[in-house]
C-alpha positions in Angstrom: 0.0 0.1 0.0 1.3 3.6 -1.1 1.6 6.2 2.1 -1.6 7.8 0.8 -3.5 4.7 0.8 -3.3 4.3 4.3 -3.3 7.8 5.5 -6.8 7.2 3.4 -7.9 4.1 4.9 -6.9 5.5 8.8 -8.6 8.4 8.3 -11.7 6.9 6.9 -11.8 4.3 9.6 -11.1 7.1 12.2 -14.2 8.7 11.0 -16.6 5.8 11.5 -16.2 6.4 15.3 -18.3 9.4 14.9 -21.2 6.2 14.4 -20.2 4.8 17.5 -23.3 6.7 19.2 -25.8 4.8 17.7 -24.8 2.0 20.1 -25.7 4.1 23.1 -29.2 4.8 21.9 -30.3 1.7 23.6 -28.4 1.9 26.6 -29.1 3.1 29.5 -27.4 6.0 31.3 -26.0 4.2 34.2 -24.4 2.0 31.8 -23.7 4.2 29.8 -21.4 6.0 32.7 -19.7 3.0 33.7 -18.7 2.3 30.1 -17.6 5.8 29.4 -15.5 5.6 32.3 -13.5 2.9 31.0 -13.4 4.0 27.9 -12.0 7.5 29.2 -9.5 5.7 31.6 -7.8 3.8 27.8 -8.1 7.0 26.1 -6.2 8.4 28.5 -3.6 5.6 28.8 -3.0 5.4 24.7 -2.4 9.2 24.4 0.5 9.3 26.8 1.5 5.7 25.8 1.5 7.1 22.0 3.5 10.2 22.9 5.9 9.2 25.6 6.8 5.7 23.8 6.2 6.5 20.3 6.0 10.5 18.8 8.5 11.6 21.2 11.0 9.1 20.8 10.8 9.6 17.4 10.8 13.2 17.2 14.1 13.0 19.6 15.7 10.7 16.9 15.0 12.9 14.3 15.7 16.6 16.5 19.1 14.7 17.2 20.2 14.7 14.4 20.4 18.4 13.4 17.7 20.5 14.8 18.6 20.4 18.8 16.9 18.2 21.2 15.9 21.6 23.6 14.2 22.7 20.3 12.1 19.2 20.4 10.8 19.6 23.8 10.2 23.0 23.3 8.0 21.8 20.7 6.5 19.5 23.0 5.4 22.6 25.2 4.6 24.4 22.2 1.8 22.0 21.0 0.5 21.6 25.0 -0.3 25.0 24.5 -1.6 25.6 21.1 -3.6 22.9 22.2 -4.7 24.3 25.6 -6.0 27.4 23.5 -7.7 25.7 20.9 -9.7 24.0 23.4 -10.7 27.2 25.1 -11.2 29.2 21.6 -13.2 26.0 20.1 -13.6 23.0 21.7 -15.1 23.7 25.4 -18.3 22.1 24.6 -21.1 24.1 26.9 -23.2 21.2 29.0 -25.1 23.5 31.6 -28.9 23.9 30.8 -28.5 27.6 30.5 -26.7 27.3 26.9 -28.4 28.4 24.2 -29.1 24.8 22.6 -29.1 25.5 19.2 -26.2 27.7 19.4 -23.9 25.3 21.3 -24.7 22.3 19.3 -23.6 23.8 16.1 -20.7 25.0 17.7 -20.1 21.7 18.9 -19.9 20.5 15.1 -17.6 23.2 14.3 -15.0 22.9 16.8 -15.3 19.2 16.5 -14.3 19.6 12.7 -11.4 21.4 13.2 -10.3 19.0 16.0 -10.5 16.2 13.1 -9.2 18.3 10.8 -6.1 18.8 13.1 -5.9 14.5 13.6 -6.0 14.1 10.2 -2.9 16.1 9.8 -1.1 14.2 12.6 -2.2 10.9 10.9 -0.3 12.4 7.7 2.7 13.5 9.5 3.2 10.6 11.4 2.6 7.8 8.0 4.8 10.4 6.3 7.6 9.4 9.0 6.9 5.8 9.1 4.0 3.5 8.6 4.4 2.4 12.0 4.1 5.3 13.7 1.2 6.3 11.6 -0.6 3.2 13.0 0.6 4.2 16.3 -0.8 7.5 16.0 -4.3 6.1 14.2 -4.7 3.8 17.6 -4.1 6.5 20.1 -6.6 9.5 18.4 -9.3 6.6 17.2 -9.9 5.3 20.9 -10.0 8.7 22.1 -12.8 9.6 19.5 -15.0 6.7 21.2 -15.9 8.4 24.3 -15.5 11.7 22.6 -18.2 10.9 20.1 -20.3 9.1 22.4 -19.8 12.6 23.9 -20.7 14.4 21.0 -23.5 12.9 20.0 -24.7 13.3 23.4 -24.5 17.2 22.8 -26.3 17.2 19.3 -29.1 15.2 20.8 -29.3 17.2 24.0 -29.1 20.6 21.7 -32.4 19.3 19.9 -31.2 17.5 17.0 -33.3 14.1 16.1 -30.6 10.9 16.7 -30.4 10.2 12.8 -29.4 13.7 12.3 -27.2 14.2 14.9 -25.1 10.8 13.4 -25.1 12.4 9.9 -24.0 15.5 11.3 -21.4 14.0 13.4 -20.0 11.9 10.4 -20.1 14.6 8.3 -17.7 16.7 10.9 -15.8 13.3 11.6 -14.8 13.3 7.8 -12.8 16.5 8.0 -9.9 14.2 9.0 -9.8 12.9 5.7 -9.5 16.2 4.4 -6.7 16.9 7.0 -5.0 13.7 6.2 -5.1 14.3 2.4 -4.0 18.0 2.7 -1.0 17.3 5.1 0.0 14.1 2.5 0.5 16.9 -0.2 1.8 19.8 2.0 4.0 18.4 4.9 6.6 17.3 2.6 7.0 20.8 1.6 7.1 22.3 4.8 11.1 21.6 4.8 12.6 21.6 8.2 8.9 22.3 10.0 7.9 18.9 9.2 9.9 17.8 11.4 8.0 19.7 14.2 4.7 18.4 13.7 5.2 14.9 15.6 6.7 17.0 19.3 3.8 19.2 18.6 1.5 16.5 17.9 2.7 14.7 21.2 2.5 18.1 23.6 -1.1 17.9 22.2 -1.6 13.9 23.3 -0.1 15.2 27.1 -2.7 18.0 26.9 -5.6 16.1 26.2 -4.9 12.9 28.3 -3.7 15.2 31.6 -6.6 18.2 31.2 -9.7 16.7 30.0 -9.5 12.7 30.5 -8.0 12.6 33.7 -10.1 15.3 35.6 -12.8 13.0 34.5 -11.6 9.7 36.2 -11.2 11.6 39.2 -14.8 12.3 39.6 -15.2 9.0 40.1 -15.2 8.1 43.6 -16.7 4.5 43.8 -14.0 2.2 45.0 -14.4 -0.4 42.4 -15.3 2.0 39.2 -12.2 3.7 40.0 -10.0 0.4 40.1 -11.5 -0.4 36.7 -10.8 3.3 35.4 -7.0 2.6 36.1 -6.9 -0.6 34.9 -8.5 0.5 31.7 -6.0 3.6 31.8 -2.6 0.9 32.5 -4.1 -1.1 29.5 -3.7 1.5 27.6 -0.5 2.6 27.9 0.6 -0.7 28.0 -0.8 -1.2 24.2 1.3 1.2 23.4 4.5 -0.2 25.1 3.2 -3.6 23.6 3.0 -2.5 20.4 6.5 -1.1 20.4 8.2 -4.1 22.0 6.7 -6.1 19.1 8.1 -3.9 16.4 11.3 -3.2 18.0 11.8 -6.8 19.5 12.0 -4.6 23.1 14.6 -2.1 21.9 14.2 1.0 20.5 
């Protein structure tokens, strides 16, 4: 398969996760909350594992060859800050009852579209580095998409959209990942040295999402067994990222 084919396949499959909301229609709120907590833990683990075990080591290897290790860590920090700003401007969804319902539903779609477009760019940059890294980035992003898309679907339905319409709009928004992947494939190689900065910036974004959005959600659960299960799925996410690294490098980087 060509690199472009990998990017198209990965971003399209990731877009399909936007349809996961249909699986929640028949579930009770209590059961959904149990499932979501475990998925949030798994998502946080895969994002952190993807950042620290794959993206940063790969970027470090590239920066050691001329761009400077200090600059690599600076870019990780820049990524953290950029994602913080983006979330403040676009992604922070309103769940309070005094929101203007239809307004925040469509703002949610727009913000999620931007988010998915950036995910597509990250996946493209990863595949352009290596197929293995592209698969890792796709797994990390996709696992994160599951709880996020369930939440987004809930926001749209709460915002007054019919369930079928909410699924359709959410899927259209998710397809911006495909656009990001294609544009990334053609534009990133033309960026010269700047293309090397995308991986550490993406790593900073992964760390930000896990640390500021997902881990705090785990802290909200105070029941012992649910907390233990969430922690187990969190460790499972990290373990899965390590396992992929171990299997592909024979335990050595």
